[in-house]
N, C-alpha and C positions, 0 to 999 in steps of 0.2 A: 504494500500500500504506500502511495506517495502522499506527502503533505505539501500543499501549495499555500503560501502565505504572502500577504502584502501588508507591510506596516509603513506608515508615513505620517508626517504632519502636512497633509495635503495643502499645497499652495493655492491661493485664489488666482494668482497670476503666473504665467509661464516663467519659471526661473531660468530657462535657457535664454530668454530675450530681455527679461526685466532684472537687470543687474542690481539696481538699487533695492528692489524688493528682496532678492536673494540675499544680499548683504545684510539687510535689516533683520530678517527672520532666520536665516540658515547658516550664516558664517560661523557663529559660535557653536552650532550643532554639528559641524562637519566632523570633528573627532568622534562623536557618538556614531554617526553614520558609517565612518571608516572602520570603527571597531567591529560593527556587525557585518559590514561588507567582507571583512576578513574571516569572520567566524561562520557565516552562512553562504552557501553557494548561490550564485545568480540563478533565478528561476526559469531560465529558458527565454523564449521569445516574448518581447513586449512590443506592442505596436507603436509606430511613430506618432500617430494621432493621439494616443493616450498619454504620451510623455508630457504633454503640456499640463497634465494634472498630477504629475509626480515631482518630487523635489530631489536634489542630489543626495539626500540621506535616506531615500526609499530602501526598504528591505523587500526585495522581490525574490522569493526563494522557493525552491522545490527540492525535496529530498525524500529518500525512503524513510519510513518510520524509524525513529531512533530516539531513545530517551535523552541522550546527550543533546541532540539538536532541539528537541522539545524544550529542554531546560534553557538552552541559549535563546530560543524564540520567546519564552516566557520572560526571561531577563530583559530582552529587547523591548517587549511590551511594557514592562515596568519602567524602564529607562525613558522610553518615548513618551509614556503617559506623564511621567514626572517633568520632562522637558516641556510638554504641552501646558501643564499646570503652571510652570514657571513663566512661560510666555503670557498666559492669561493674567497672572498676578502683576506682570510688568506692563501690561497693555494700557495705553492711554486712550480715552474716548476720542473718536474722530469727530471733528467739528466742522470740517469743510464739507458743505452740502454736495458739491460736485463729486468729491472723492467718495462720499457715502453712496451716491448713486452708482458710481463705477464699481464699488465693492459689492453692492447689491446685485448688479448685473453679472459680475464675475462669479458670485456665489450661485446665482440662478443658472448660469451657463454650466458650471460644474455639476450641479444637481440634475440638470436636464441630461447631460452626457451620461452620468451614472445611472439614472433611472432607465435610460434607453439601452445602454451598452454594458451594464454591470455583468461581469463574468460569472457571478454567482446565481444569476437568474435561472439558467437552465437547471441547475441542481435544485433550487427551490421549487421550480415547476414540477420536477419529478417527485419531490417530497410532499408537497401540499397542494398541487394542482395549479393551473394557470391563473385562475381568478385570485386566489389567496396570495400566490407568489407576486402578482402584479400589485396587489394592494400593499403587501409588505414592503416591496421595493419603493413604490411611489409615496406611500403615506407613513412609512416608519423610517426605513433606512435612509431615504433621500427625500424626506418631507420638505416641501417647499418647491419641488419641481413643478407642481401644478398651481402654486399660489404666490410664489415670490416674484414672479414676472409674467409677462404676457407672450414672450417669444417662444417659439416651438423649437424642437430639436433641429428641424430643417432650416429654421432661421439662423441658428448658430452654426450648423454644419451642413451647408447646402451640397457638399460633395457626396452626401449619402442619399440625395434625391434620385429616385428611379424615374424612368420615363413616364410611368403612370402617376407620379406625384407621391408615391409611398416611400417609406424609409427602407433603404437597403439593409437587410438584417445581417449581412456579413460583418464580422467583427472588425476587419480592417479593409479599407478600400483605397487608401492612399499610402504612399511612402513605403518604408521598409520596416522590418522587424529587427529588434536588437537582441542578439543571443548572448551578449555579454554586457556588463554594466557600461552605459554610455557616458558616465561621468568619471573624472579622475579623482584622486584623493583630495584635491583642492576644490572640488565641487564644480569644476569647469566641464561643460558639455563637450565631449570629444566625438560625438556621432555627427552625422550629417543632418542638417535641418531639412524638414520637408514641409 
């Protein structure tokens, strides 16, 4: 049996292109990400379009069941949760109304992506059925996808529009997949942008 896990402090903005955002939130966390990048193997392919929702400290891992790896993964969960709580404690309220609107749209874009393309949806569908899985994904895991904004998935990601106007259900339709970590130890993106 294989274990596939993803841990991250998911960014609202693409850390590959938003250097100031990456420095503000992730620069101090790079040693934490590097620690677990060395302890856990990269989890195989990750699509280029999903990379805009990952940070350079992402743990994307896949391994055969192992108590040692489970212990490392649990340690990573605790460390990342602690880092997230520290970020929350240090956060200052945003007062710029234009930035608040940008942040709200960035959050809605993320929720819309995940509600449509979450890789756990097929497994949930097998476990609890299509209707309950859809409800769980849209109204619990990624709550806000239907209420935080008015744009649709295809408004944000028109490359997924099929000729009939529906959403292409393929997981990846553009760019390449990364079989190895596309960031170096300094958090710099070393893959090709798509």
